[in-house]
C-alpha positions in Angstrom: 0.0 0.0 0.0 2.6 2.5 1.0 4.5 2.0 -2.2 1.5 3.3 -4.1 1.9 6.7 -2.6 5.6 7.2 -2.1 8.4 6.1 -4.3 11.0 5.6 -1.5 9.9 4.0 1.7 13.2 3.9 3.7 15.4 6.8 4.6 18.7 6.8 6.4 19.2 10.5 7.1 17.3 13.7 7.3 19.1 14.8 4.1 17.9 11.7 2.3 14.4 12.4 3.6 14.4 16.1 2.4 15.8 15.3 -1.0 13.8 12.2 -1.9 10.5 12.1 0.0 7.5 12.7 -2.2 3.8 11.8 -2.0 1.9 10.8 -5.1 -1.6 12.2 -4.9 -4.2 10.5 -7.2 -7.2 12.3 -8.5 -10.3 12.1 -6.4 -8.6 10.3 -3.6 -11.0 8.7 -1.1 -9.6 7.0 2.0 -12.6 4.6 2.2 -12.2 3.2 -1.3 -8.5 3.7 -2.0 -7.2 2.4 1.3 -9.7 0.4 3.3 -11.3 -1.3 0.3 -8.0 -2.0 -1.4 -6.6 -3.7 1.7 -9.9 -5.7 1.9 -9.3 -6.8 -1.7 -5.6 -7.6 -1.5 -5.3 -8.9 2.0 -8.8 -9.4 3.4 -7.8 -11.2 6.6 -5.2 -8.6 7.5 -6.1 -7.2 10.9 -7.2 -3.5 10.9 -8.5 -3.0 14.4 -7.9 -4.7 17.7 -10.5 -3.3 20.2 -11.1 -4.0 23.8 -12.7 -2.2 26.7 -12.5 -1.9 30.5 -15.5 -4.3 30.8 -13.4 -7.2 29.4 -15.1 -7.1 26.0 -13.0 -7.7 22.9 -13.4 -7.6 19.1 -11.0 -7.9 16.2 -11.8 -6.5 12.8 -10.0 -7.4 9.6 -9.9 -5.1 6.6 -12.6 -7.3 5.0 -14.7 -6.7 8.1 -14.1 -2.9 7.9 -15.2 -2.9 4.3 -18.3 -4.8 5.1 -19.3 -2.8 8.1 -18.4 0.6 6.5 -20.5 -0.4 3.4 -23.5 -1.4 5.6 -23.1 1.9 7.5 -22.8 3.9 4.3 -26.0 2.3 2.9 -27.8 3.0 6.2 -26.7 6.6 6.3 -27.6 7.0 2.6 -31.2 5.8 3.5 -31.3 8.6 6.1 -30.6 11.2 3.4 -26.9 11.6 3.9 -24.8 12.3 0.8 -22.0 14.4 -0.6 -21.3 17.5 1.4 -23.7 16.8 4.3 -22.4 17.5 7.8 -22.5 14.6 10.3 -21.2 14.9 13.9 -19.8 11.7 15.6 -19.8 11.6 19.4 -18.6 8.1 19.8 -15.8 8.1 22.4 -13.6 5.1 21.7 -16.5 2.9 20.4 -15.5 0.8 17.4 -18.6 2.2 15.6 -16.5 5.3 15.1 -14.4 3.5 12.5 -17.4 2.1 10.7 -19.0 5.6 10.6 -16.0 7.7 9.5 -15.1 5.4 6.7 -18.7 5.2 5.6 -19.1 9.0 5.6 -15.9 9.3 3.5 -17.4 6.8 1.0 -20.5 9.0 0.7 -18.5 12.2 0.3 -20.0 13.6 3.4 -18.2 15.8 6.0 -17.3 14.2 9.3 -17.2 16.3 12.5 -15.7 14.2 15.3 -16.6 15.6 18.7 -15.9 14.9 22.3 -18.5 13.4 24.7 -17.8 16.2 27.1 -19.8 18.7 25.1 -22.8 20.3 26.8 -26.1 21.3 25.3 -24.7 24.8 24.7 -21.6 23.4 22.9 -23.7 21.1 20.7 -26.1 23.9 19.7 -23.2 26.1 18.7 -21.7 23.4 16.6 -24.9 22.4 15.0 -25.7 25.9 13.9 -22.2 27.0 13.0 -21.7 24.1 10.6 -25.2 23.3 9.6 -25.0 19.8 11.0 -27.6 17.4 9.5 -27.2 14.3 11.6 -25.6 13.3 14.9 -24.4 9.7 15.7 -23.6 9.3 19.3 -22.8 6.7 22.0 -26.0 5.6 23.7 -25.2 6.9 27.2 -27.6 8.8 29.4 -25.6 12.0 29.7 -24.6 12.2 26.0 -28.1 11.5 24.7 -29.5 14.1 27.1 -27.3 16.9 25.9 -27.8 15.9 22.2 -31.6 15.8 22.5 -31.8 19.0 24.5 -29.8 20.8 21.7 -32.2 19.8 18.9 -35.0 22.4 19.4 -32.4 25.2 19.0 -30.7 23.4 16.0 -32.9 23.8 12.9 -30.6 21.9 10.5 -30.6 18.7 12.5 -32.8 16.1 10.9 -31.7 12.8 12.4 -30.2 11.4 15.7 -28.7 8.0 15.8 -27.5 6.0 18.9 -25.0 3.1 18.7 -26.3 1.9 22.1 -26.4 0.5 24.7 -29.3 3.0 25.2 -31.5 3.9 22.3 -33.6 6.7 23.7 -36.8 8.1 22.3 -36.0 10.4 19.4 -32.9 8.3 18.4 -32.6 5.7 15.7 -30.9 2.4 16.4 -27.5 2.2 14.6 -27.1 -1.5 14.8 -30.6 -2.3 13.6 -30.1 0.1 10.8 -26.9 -1.4 9.5 -28.3 -5.0 9.9 -31.3 -4.1 7.7 -29.4 -1.9 5.2 -29.6 -2.7 1.5 -26.5 -3.6 -0.4 -24.3 -0.5 -0.8 -23.9 0.9 -4.2 -21.0 3.4 -4.6 -22.4 6.8 -5.7 -21.3 7.9 -9.2 -19.5 11.1 -8.1 -18.3 11.0 -4.5 -15.7 13.7 -4.2 -12.9 15.7 -5.6 -9.6 16.2 -3.8 -10.6 19.7 -3.0 -13.9 18.9 -1.3 -14.1 19.1 2.5 -14.0 15.7 4.1 -13.3 16.3 7.8 -13.8 19.3 10.1 -12.7 19.9 13.7 -13.9 22.6 16.1 -10.7 23.7 17.8 -11.1 24.4 21.5 -9.3 27.7 21.3 -8.0 29.4 24.4 -9.9 32.6 23.4 -13.4 33.0 21.8 -15.6 30.4 20.2 -14.0 27.3 18.6 -12.8 27.7 15.0 -14.0 25.3 12.4 -10.9 23.7 10.8 -11.8 22.2 7.4 -9.6 19.5 5.7 -10.0 18.2 2.2 -10.0 14.6 1.0 -6.2 14.5 0.5 -5.6 15.1 4.2 -5.2 11.3 5.1 -2.2 11.1 2.7 -0.5 13.9 4.7 -0.4 11.5 7.6 1.9 9.1 5.8 4.8 10.9 7.5 3.0 10.7 10.9 2.6 6.9 10.9 5.5 5.6 8.8 8.3 8.1 9.6 7.4 9.4 13.1 5.5 6.5 14.7 7.9 4.3 12.7 5.2 1.8 11.9 5.5 -1.4 9.7 2.9 -3.8 8.5 3.4 -6.0 11.5 3.1 -3.1 14.0 0.3 -3.0 16.7 0.0 0.7 17.5 -1.7 2.4 20.4 -2.3 6.2 20.4 -4.0 7.3 23.6 -6.7 9.6 22.4 -10.5 9.9 22.4 -12.0 9.9 18.9 -13.4 13.4 19.5 -9.9 14.9 19.2 -7.8 15.4 16.1 -5.1 13.2 17.7 -7.3 10.2 17.0 -7.1 10.5 13.2 -3.4 11.3 13.6 -2.8 8.0 15.5 -5.8 5.7 15.2 -6.8 5.7 11.5 -5.3 7.4 8.4 -1.5 6.9 8.4 -1.6 3.7 10.4 -3.9 1.9 7.8 -2.0 3.3 4.9 1.1 1.8 6.5 -0.7 -1.5 7.0 -0.4 -1.4 10.8 -3.0 -2.6 13.2 -4.7 0.0 15.3 -5.2 -1.0 19.0 -8.0 0.7 20.9 -8.6 0.5 24.6 -12.1 1.9 25.3 -12.0 3.0 28.9 -13.9 5.5 31.1 -11.1 6.6 33.3 -7.4 6.5 32.6 -5.4 4.5 35.1 -1.7 3.9 34.4 -1.7 0.4 35.7 -4.6 -0.6 33.4 -2.8 0.9 30.4 0.4 -0.9 31.2 -1.6 -4.2 31.5 -3.0 -3.6 28.0 0.5 -3.1 26.6 1.6 -6.3 28.3 -1.4 -8.4 27.4 -1.8 -7.5 23.8 1.9 -7.1 23.0 1.7 -3.5 21.8 4.7 -2.6 19.7 4.3 1.2 19.4 2.8 3.8 21.7 2.0 7.5 21.2 0.7 9.7 24.1 1.0 13.2 25.5 3.6 14.0 28.1 0.9 13.9 30.9 0.3 10.2 30.2 4.1 9.4 30.3 4.4 11.3 33.6 1.8 9.0 35.1 3.4 5.9 33.6 6.8 6.6 35.0 5.3 6.8 38.5 4.4 3.2 38.3 6.8 0.4 39.0 7.5 -0.6 35.4 9.4 -3.7 36.5 6.1 -5.3 37.4 5.1 -5.4 33.7 6.4 -7.2 30.7 6.9 -4.4 28.2 9.3 -6.3 26.0 7.0 -6.0 23.0 7.2 -2.2 23.1 9.8 -1.0 20.7 9.0 2.6 19.8 7.3 5.5 21.6 6.3 9.0 20.4 5.1 12.0 22.3 3.1 15.1 21.4 0.3 17.3 22.5 2.4 19.6 24.7 6.1 20.3 25.1 8.1 17.5 26.7 9.8 18.1 30.0 13.3 16.6 29.6 13.0 14.9 33.1 10.2 12.7 31.7 12.4 11.7 28.8 15.3 10.8 31.0 13.2 8.8 33.5 11.3 6.8 30.8 14.6 6.0 29.1 16.2 4.7 32.3 13.1 2.6 33.1 12.5 1.1 29.6 15.5 1.8 27.4 13.2 3.6 25.0 13.8 7.2 23.8 10.7 9.3 23.5 10.5 10.8 20.0 8.8 14.1 20.1 6.5 15.6 17.4 4.5 18.8 16.9 1.6 19.9 14.8 -1.8 21.6 14.9 -5.4 20.8 14.2 -4.8 22.9 11.1 -1.9 20.6 9.9 -0.6 17.1 10.0 2.8 16.5 11.7 5.0 19.5 11.0 8.0 19.0 13.2 9.3 15.7 14.5 12.1 13.6 15.7 12.5 10.9 13.1 13.9 7.4 13.6 17.3 8.2 11.9 17.8 11.1 14.4 19.2 11.3 17.9 16.5 13.0 20.0 17.3 16.0 22.1 15.1 15.9 25.2 12.7 18.8 25.1 13.2 19.5 21.4 10.3 19.0 19.0 12.8 17.8 16.3 13.1 19.1 12.7 10.7 20.2 10.0 8.7 17.6 8.1 9.8 18.1 4.4 6.2 18.0 3.4 6.1 21.6 4.7 8.3 24.6 3.8 8.8 25.9 7.3 10.6 28.9 8.8 10.9 31.0 11.9 10.2 34.7 11.5 10.5 37.8 13.6 7.7 40.2 14.3 8.6 42.3 11.2 8.4 39.1 9.0 12.1 38.7 8.5 13.7 35.3 9.1 15.0 34.6 12.6 18.5 33.5 13.2 19.5 30.3 14.9 19.1 30.8 18.6 16.6 33.6 18.2 12.9 33.2 19.0 10.5 33.5 16.1 7.0 32.5 15.1 6.7 29.1 13.3 5.3 29.7 9.8 4.6 27.6 6.8 5.4 29.1 3.4 2.7 28.3 0.8 3.7 30.6 -2.1 4.7 27.7 -4.3 1.7 25.5 -3.5 -0.6 24.5 -0.6 1.2 21.7 1.3 -0.5 18.3 1.6 -2.0 18.2 5.1 -2.5 21.9 5.6 -6.1 22.8 6.2 -8.3 24.2 3.5 -9.9 27.0 5.5 -11.7 28.1 8.6 -15.2 27.1 7.5 -17.5 30.1 6.9 -14.9 32.5 8.2 -12.8 34.0 5.3 -11.7 36.9 7.5 -10.2 34.6 10.1 -8.6 32.5 7.4 -7.0 35.6 5.9 -5.7 36.7 9.4 -3.5 33.6 9.7 -2.9 32.8 6.1 -1.9 35.6 3.7 0.9 36.7 1.4 1.9 33.1 0.8 2.5 32.4 4.6 0.4 30.4 7.1 1.1 31.8 10.6 0.9 29.0 13.3 0.8 31.4 16.2 3.5 29.3 17.9 6.9 30.6 19.0 10.1 28.5 18.9 13.8 28.8 18.4 16.1 26.7 16.3 19.5 25.5 17.4 22.6 25.1 15.2 21.7 21.5 14.3 18.3 22.6 13.0 16.3 21.3 15.9 13.2 23.4 17.0 12.5 24.2 20.6 9.0 25.2 21.7 8.6 28.5 23.6 4.8 29.2 23.7 1.9 30.8 21.8 2.6 34.3 20.4 0.1 35.8 22.8 1.6 33.9 25.8 5.3 35.1 25.4 6.1 37.4 28.3 8.2 40.6 27.7 9.9 41.6 30.9 12.7 44.2 31.2 13.7 43.6 27.6 13.7 39.8 27.9 11.3 37.5 26.0 10.3 34.6 28.3 8.4 31.6 27.1 5.9 30.1 29.6 7.0 26.5 28.9 10.6 27.0 30.0 9.5 28.3 33.4 6.7 25.7 33.7 9.3 23.0 33.0 11.5 24.3 35.8 8.6 24.4 38.3 7.4 20.9 37.3 10.8 19.5 38.5 9.8 20.5 42.1 7.8 17.8 44.0 5.3 20.4 45.2 4.0 21.1 41.8 1.3 19.0 40.1 0.3 21.6 37.4 1.2 25.2 36.7 0.6 28.0 34.3 2.9 30.9 33.6 1.5 34.2 32.6 2.6 37.9 32.4 1.3 40.5 34.8 1.4 44.2 33.8 4.2 46.1 35.7 5.0 49.8 35.5 8.7 49.3 35.7 9.4 46.0 33.9 6.5 46.0 31.4 5.5 42.6 32.6 6.5 40.3 35.4 6.3 36.5 35.5 3.4 35.0 37.5 3.0 31.3 38.3 -0.4 29.8 39.1 0.2 26.5 40.7 -1.7 23.4 41.7 0.1 21.8 44.6 0.5 18.1 45.4 -1.4 16.8 48.4 1.8 16.7 50.5 2.4 20.4 50.1 -1.1 21.9 50.2 -0.8 22.6 53.9 2.5 24.3 53.3 1.1 26.9 50.9 2.8 29.9 52.5 5.5 32.5 51.9 8.3 30.0 52.7 7.1 27.7 49.9 6.8 30.7 47.5 10.5 31.6 48.2 11.5 27.9 47.9 9.8 27.7 44.5 11.3 31.0 43.3 14.8 29.9 44.3 14.2 26.5 42.6 13.5 28.2 39.3 16.5 30.4 39.6 18.7 27.4 40.0 17.1 25.4 37.2 16.9 28.1 34.5 18.1 31.7 34.0 17.4 33.7 37.2 15.6 36.5 35.3 12.8 34.0 34.4 11.8 33.3 38.0 8.1 34.0 38.9 7.9 37.2 41.0 4.3 36.4 41.7 3.0 32.9 42.8 -0.6 32.0 43.4 -1.8 28.6 44.6 -5.1 27.3 43.2 -7.1 24.1 43.4 -7.3 23.8 39.6 -6.3 25.7 36.4 -8.9 27.0 33.9 -8.9 24.8 30.9 -10.6 24.4 27.5 -12.8 21.4 26.9 -9.8 19.6 25.3 -7.7 20.2 28.4 -5.5 23.1 27.2 -4.7 25.7 29.9 -6.6 28.9 29.4 -3.8 31.4 30.2 -6.0 34.2 28.8 -8.5 33.6 31.6 -5.7 33.9 34.2 -4.4 37.1 32.5 -7.9 38.6 32.3 -8.3 38.1 36.0 -5.1 39.9 36.7 -6.1 43.1 34.8 
């Protein structure tokens, strides 16, 4: 499969990768027909999905199974009036019906909107009306069904609600009955062009309403690099990405690139993350590859890993937030595995990564994916020098890179704000070392300017996280007449230190930061809180902290 889309499948250096990596994009590419169905025809018994849950249930699906179920689902959705360009929201957690549904919707040329089960009525109403959603397919759970149904009266475009069970409430159709009774699926004559929208995410921004990030039908091909050259997957790999299907990370790690590479996707459907249960899954199913955010690895290294047989695990990648070097070092000591960091946005595929032929630098995101023409620029738009902070941008003057989003749906002004004059502005700040490795600093709006210094929140947060008192923290700038801004740390303390939240602990933490990083970066103001304000996807809302300090 991989050879259909890239001429060279093995690279021994970054120079080789830059010079020789190319993706061949066919006309009217459709992931459902051109990947899932082709595997089903060529190797029907090849395992596509290994699914289990915290109730002890288990199911394996071959590519032949995925074709059959996605065809049945497509026929059922077609009978409900879903076709090319229709908006369908999937709120399916980690249920295996997500894979049936997303592939089916691709086969119909419809637009898939994955969403988290954490949405409230207000969130669902906003999404329904902003996108013109026609149908919602959701997990049949009391809370989810309640919010979905309550949103319908204020959502005039909604025509159909479907539940995959276990509950099928009044007002919902039964997904499994529908696919059982579906007629034989006949592929529509004209499904899509490469430029049609296939997938859309509502980004949980740290300011304002979520943006609607629209991707076209070629987007899955952009994840060839994600799976084959960052996750380092082969046809015999069993890969686990820890992510709910409502987040973009799910299609990064649980679908597109993995199946193009011919790897098996492992899914553990659980209600609450527990490190011991996840380690047991890795041991029991002989997982070979793992991708998760740093938070997950922080929990894993607190376990006694010698109690688990992790010998099957060969490769680990990490993304979602900047990696604290201490996590890298501890995991390496305990497992012998180096965490390979990567970086990207909802608007992109993987843009920066540590690739298998590279030696990782703990805390660095790695180097640019040659799929994108990347740069760091100063505020005036000129290129930043090595060692100098700049905004990460993607140059698009020659052509739109494969994997970059199509637009912010129904918002041309916002699209033009971030993408103009042949440059897409990521809004993320980093610096590049002499070896070409990128190091994350923070969002443009989050960088603190104090007494002429530019201070990135992440470097101060990393220093604080090394102290045993700190469970979570957020660094922000507070207006100051003399310095312009001073650094403030808002900290959630560990249980052992909560009773010690006094001036002595403040001084101890300030001295700790001075010793770990440059003294001028230490937080002059420290506040202890029970929890940090976050978006629905778990990103810290520093803007809310800043607004409260005005």
